[in-house]
C-alpha positions as CSV (number, residue, x, y, z in Angstrom):
1,M,93.4,-48.9,-49.3
2,A,93.7,-51.5,-52.2
3,A,90.7,-49.7,-54.2
4,R,93.1,-46.8,-54.1
5,V,96.1,-48.4,-55.7
6,L,96.1,-47.9,-59.8
7,S,99.1,-48.4,-62.0
8,L,101.0,-45.3,-63.3
9,A,100.4,-47.0,-66.7
10,L,97.0,-45.7,-66.7
11,L,97.8,-42.0,-66.9
12,A,101.5,-42.3,-68.4
13,S,100.5,-40.8,-71.7
14,G,98.2,-38.0,-70.5
15,L,100.4,-36.6,-67.8
16,P,103.7,-35.6,-69.6
17,S,104.5,-32.9,-66.8
18,T,103.8,-34.7,-63.9
19,L,105.6,-38.0,-64.1
20,A,109.1,-37.4,-63.1
21,W,111.3,-34.6,-61.0
22,G,110.7,-31.6,-62.8
23,A,113.2,-30.1,-64.9
24,L,114.9,-28.4,-61.9
25,G,115.2,-31.6,-59.9
26,H,116.6,-33.7,-63.1
27,E,119.2,-30.9,-63.8
28,A,120.4,-30.8,-60.3
29,V,121.1,-34.6,-60.4
30,A,123.1,-33.7,-63.5
31,Y,124.9,-31.1,-62.3
32,V,125.9,-32.7,-59.4
33,A,127.1,-35.8,-61.5
34,T,129.0,-33.2,-63.6
35,N,131.1,-32.2,-60.6
36,F,131.8,-36.1,-60.0
37,V,132.7,-37.5,-63.3
38,A,136.2,-38.3,-63.9
39,S,137.8,-36.4,-66.8
40,T,137.8,-39.0,-69.4
41,T,134.1,-39.7,-68.7
42,K,133.3,-35.9,-69.3
43,S,135.0,-36.1,-72.9
44,Y,133.3,-39.4,-73.8
45,F,129.8,-37.7,-72.9
46,Q,130.5,-34.4,-74.7
47,T,131.7,-36.1,-77.7
48,L,128.8,-38.7,-77.9
49,L,126.0,-35.9,-76.7
50,G,127.8,-33.4,-79.3
51,D,127.9,-30.7,-76.4
52,T,131.2,-29.5,-75.2
53,S,129.8,-27.0,-72.6
54,T,129.7,-27.4,-68.9
55,D,125.9,-28.3,-69.2
56,Y,126.4,-31.3,-71.4
57,L,124.6,-33.6,-68.7
58,A,122.1,-31.1,-67.3
59,S,121.0,-29.8,-71.0
60,V,119.7,-33.3,-71.7
61,A,118.1,-34.4,-68.2
62,S,114.8,-33.8,-69.0
63,W,114.9,-34.8,-72.9
64,A,113.1,-38.3,-71.9
65,D,110.1,-36.5,-70.7
66,S,109.8,-34.6,-73.8
67,W,110.4,-38.0,-75.9
68,R,107.8,-40.0,-74.3
69,S,105.0,-37.6,-75.2
70,T,106.0,-37.9,-79.2
71,T,104.7,-40.7,-81.3
72,A,108.6,-42.4,-81.4
73,G,109.1,-42.3,-77.6
74,K,105.3,-43.1,-76.3
75,F,106.2,-46.8,-75.6
76,S,108.7,-45.3,-73.2
77,A,106.3,-43.9,-70.6
78,P,106.1,-46.8,-68.3
79,F,110.1,-46.6,-68.2
80,H,110.0,-43.8,-65.6
81,Y,108.5,-45.4,-62.6
82,I,107.8,-48.8,-61.2
83,D,104.5,-49.6,-59.6
84,A,105.2,-50.7,-56.0
85,N,101.8,-52.4,-55.2
86,D,102.5,-52.0,-51.3
87,S,100.2,-50.7,-48.4
88,P,102.0,-47.3,-47.3
89,P,102.3,-45.7,-44.9
90,S,102.1,-49.2,-42.8
91,S,104.1,-51.3,-45.4
92,C,106.7,-50.3,-47.9
93,S,108.4,-52.7,-50.3
94,V,109.5,-53.2,-54.2
95,S,109.4,-56.3,-55.9
96,L,110.3,-56.8,-59.6
97,S,108.4,-59.6,-60.4
98,R,105.2,-58.1,-58.7
99,D,105.8,-54.3,-59.6
100,C,107.5,-54.2,-62.8
101,G,105.1,-54.4,-65.6
102,S,104.8,-56.1,-69.3
103,G,105.9,-53.1,-70.8
104,G,108.9,-52.5,-68.6
105,C,109.9,-50.0,-65.6
106,V,112.6,-47.8,-64.5
107,V,114.6,-50.5,-63.0
108,S,114.3,-52.9,-66.4
109,A,114.9,-49.7,-68.3
110,I,118.1,-48.4,-66.6
111,S,119.5,-51.8,-67.1
112,N,118.5,-51.9,-71.1
113,Y,119.6,-48.5,-71.8
114,T,123.0,-49.0,-69.9
115,T,123.6,-52.0,-72.1
116,R,122.5,-50.3,-75.2
117,L,125.2,-47.6,-74.2
118,L,127.8,-50.2,-74.1
119,T,126.8,-51.7,-77.5
120,S,129.0,-50.3,-80.2
121,S,127.1,-51.9,-83.2
122,L,124.3,-49.3,-82.5
123,S,124.3,-46.2,-84.1
124,K,125.3,-42.8,-82.8
125,S,122.2,-41.9,-82.7
126,E,120.7,-44.5,-81.1
127,R,123.6,-44.4,-78.3
128,Q,122.9,-40.6,-77.6
129,I,119.1,-41.7,-76.8
130,A,120.4,-44.4,-74.5
131,A,122.6,-41.7,-72.8
132,K,119.6,-38.9,-72.3
133,M,117.5,-41.9,-70.9
134,V,120.4,-43.1,-68.6
135,I,121.1,-39.8,-67.3
136,H,117.1,-39.0,-66.8
137,L,116.2,-42.2,-65.7
138,L,119.0,-42.5,-62.7
139,G,117.1,-39.1,-61.6
140,D,113.5,-40.4,-61.6
141,I,114.1,-43.6,-59.5
142,G,115.3,-41.3,-56.8
143,Q,111.9,-39.5,-56.5
144,P,110.0,-41.8,-54.1
145,L,106.5,-41.4,-56.0
146,H,108.3,-42.9,-58.8
147,C,108.4,-46.0,-56.8
148,E,104.8,-46.2,-55.7
149,A,101.6,-47.5,-57.3
150,L,98.9,-45.8,-54.6
151,D,96.6,-43.5,-56.3
152,V,98.9,-43.3,-59.6
153,G,101.9,-42.6,-57.8
154,G,100.4,-39.8,-55.7
155,N,98.8,-38.3,-59.0
156,D,95.4,-38.8,-57.9
157,I,96.0,-37.6,-54.4
158,D,94.6,-33.9,-54.2
159,V,96.4,-31.4,-52.0
160,T,97.0,-28.0,-51.5
161,Y,100.6,-26.3,-51.6
162,D,100.8,-22.5,-50.9
163,G,96.9,-21.9,-51.1
164,D,97.0,-23.6,-54.6
165,S,95.1,-26.9,-55.3
166,T,97.4,-29.6,-56.9
167,N,98.5,-32.9,-56.4
168,L,101.2,-35.0,-53.9
169,H,103.1,-36.1,-56.8
170,A,103.7,-32.5,-58.3
171,V,104.5,-31.4,-54.9
172,W,107.3,-34.0,-54.5
173,D,108.3,-33.3,-58.8
174,S,108.6,-29.6,-58.4
175,N,106.9,-27.8,-55.3
176,I,109.3,-28.9,-52.7
177,A,112.6,-29.0,-55.2
178,E,111.8,-25.3,-56.2
179,S,111.6,-23.9,-52.4
180,I,114.9,-25.6,-51.8
181,A,116.6,-24.1,-54.8
182,G,114.8,-20.8,-54.7
183,G,113.5,-20.9,-58.3
184,S,113.3,-23.2,-61.3
185,S,115.8,-21.8,-63.7
186,L,119.0,-23.7,-64.9
187,S,121.1,-21.5,-62.8
188,S,118.9,-22.2,-59.8
189,A,119.8,-26.0,-60.8
190,K,123.2,-25.5,-60.7
191,S,123.5,-23.3,-57.7
192,W,121.5,-26.0,-55.8
193,A,123.9,-28.9,-57.1
194,A,126.8,-26.4,-56.1
195,T,125.6,-26.8,-52.5
196,L,125.0,-30.6,-52.8
197,T,128.4,-30.9,-54.0
198,T,130.0,-29.2,-51.0
199,A,127.8,-31.4,-48.6
200,I,129.2,-34.7,-50.4
201,K,133.0,-33.6,-50.5
202,T,133.4,-31.7,-47.2
203,G,129.9,-31.4,-45.2
204,T,126.9,-33.5,-44.3
205,Y,127.4,-36.2,-46.8
206,K,131.1,-36.8,-46.7
207,S,131.0,-39.9,-44.5
208,A,128.0,-41.4,-46.4
209,A,128.7,-41.1,-50.0
210,A,131.0,-44.1,-50.4
211,G,128.1,-46.3,-49.3
212,W,125.9,-44.8,-52.0
213,V,127.8,-46.4,-54.6
214,S,128.6,-49.6,-52.6
215,G,127.9,-52.6,-55.1
216,L,127.3,-50.3,-57.8
217,S,127.8,-52.6,-60.8
218,I,126.8,-51.8,-64.5
219,T,127.2,-55.5,-65.3
220,S,124.4,-56.2,-62.4
221,A,122.7,-53.1,-63.5
222,Q,119.1,-54.4,-62.6
223,S,120.2,-55.3,-59.2
224,S,121.8,-51.7,-58.6
225,A,118.5,-50.1,-59.8
226,L,116.4,-52.2,-57.8
227,T,118.4,-51.3,-54.6
228,W,117.6,-47.7,-55.2
229,A,114.1,-48.0,-56.1
230,S,113.7,-49.8,-52.8
231,E,115.4,-46.7,-51.0
232,S,113.1,-44.4,-52.9
233,N,110.0,-46.5,-51.8
234,A,111.0,-46.4,-48.2
235,E,110.6,-42.9,-48.3
236,V,106.9,-43.1,-48.9
237,C,106.3,-44.7,-45.8
238,S,108.6,-42.7,-43.7
239,T,108.0,-39.1,-45.1
240,V,105.8,-38.8,-47.9
241,L,102.9,-40.4,-46.6
242,A,104.3,-40.6,-42.7
243,K,101.2,-39.2,-41.3
244,G,98.8,-41.1,-43.6
245,L,96.6,-39.7,-46.4
246,S,94.2,-37.5,-44.8
247,Y,97.0,-35.5,-43.3
248,V,98.4,-34.4,-46.6
249,E,94.7,-34.1,-48.2
250,K,93.8,-31.8,-45.2
251,N,96.9,-29.6,-44.6
252,D,98.6,-26.9,-46.9
253,L,102.0,-28.8,-47.7
254,S,104.3,-25.8,-48.1
255,G,104.6,-25.5,-44.2
256,A,105.7,-28.0,-41.8
257,Y,105.3,-30.7,-44.5
258,T,107.8,-29.4,-46.9
259,T,110.2,-28.5,-43.7
260,T,110.5,-32.3,-43.1
261,A,110.6,-33.4,-46.9
262,T,113.3,-30.8,-47.7
263,P,116.2,-33.0,-46.2
264,V,114.9,-36.1,-47.8
265,V,114.5,-34.3,-51.4
266,N,118.2,-32.9,-50.9
267,L,119.6,-36.5,-50.0
268,Q,117.7,-37.9,-52.8
269,I,119.1,-35.4,-55.6
270,A,122.5,-35.9,-53.8
271,K,122.6,-39.6,-53.9
272,Q,121.2,-40.0,-57.6
273,G,123.8,-37.4,-58.9
274,Y,126.6,-39.2,-57.4
275,R,125.6,-42.2,-58.6
276,L,125.0,-40.8,-62.1
277,A,128.6,-39.9,-61.9
278,K,129.8,-43.4,-60.9
279,W,127.6,-44.6,-63.2
280,L,128.8,-42.9,-66.3
281,D,132.3,-43.5,-65.1
282,A,131.8,-47.1,-65.5
283,I,130.3,-46.8,-69.0
284,A,132.7,-44.8,-70.2
285,A,135.7,-47.3,-68.8
286,A,133.7,-50.2,-70.4
287,A,133.2,-48.5,-73.7
């Protein structure tokens, strides 16, 4: 098993399109957050981002993926994940000292960019970058394979989805999300987020939502982010690789596997959207 564990950093610069929730997932997280932020938070971030439309969060939700493929943003590639060097499916765990590399990781980056957002001495353009990173990274940390080192976060696990060859990371980034939303457009993300919003307000998630933000603190940002990373990582053992590597490599994942994974993806998007709303509320209040 250990021989199969590689750092995502090895491929970070070469796989810009497969190291995050796809745009659909990030946009859905952002739209869920849009539906829960306070009115003062909405005004604060619309002003900071220079966008008074209702898409002010969703329109920048995937910006960080483009930025990391540029010369200026290349350094940020490790910020999208944390390499949990555990042993799924038998054992899953995240350790900041063990798993957050010298170049940083999603846990440390959430803390750093939250601090930068609150640093009034920084230029508006620098705080805009910080806002875009926070919006994006709170989505990334909810993707289970962003919190796993095995086979480059699943990028090196060859699988089949609906008859097409792909990799396990891409299936969790995009295929399952698109099967839930019924498409990959901005409108699909908005519709998906609306369904999740209803579930949080009056449906399946109503009783659980308060627990999602229990202990949430922008002054202890690293601790909060580590908790979220640990939750996501646990899903690698309980869902992503629950039946082992051979199962995902030998079966088309568009069938029973997606049926099992769907509630997990819904939950992770809902959680991180709600958490993003409360995170942005706390930032706006402090600012």
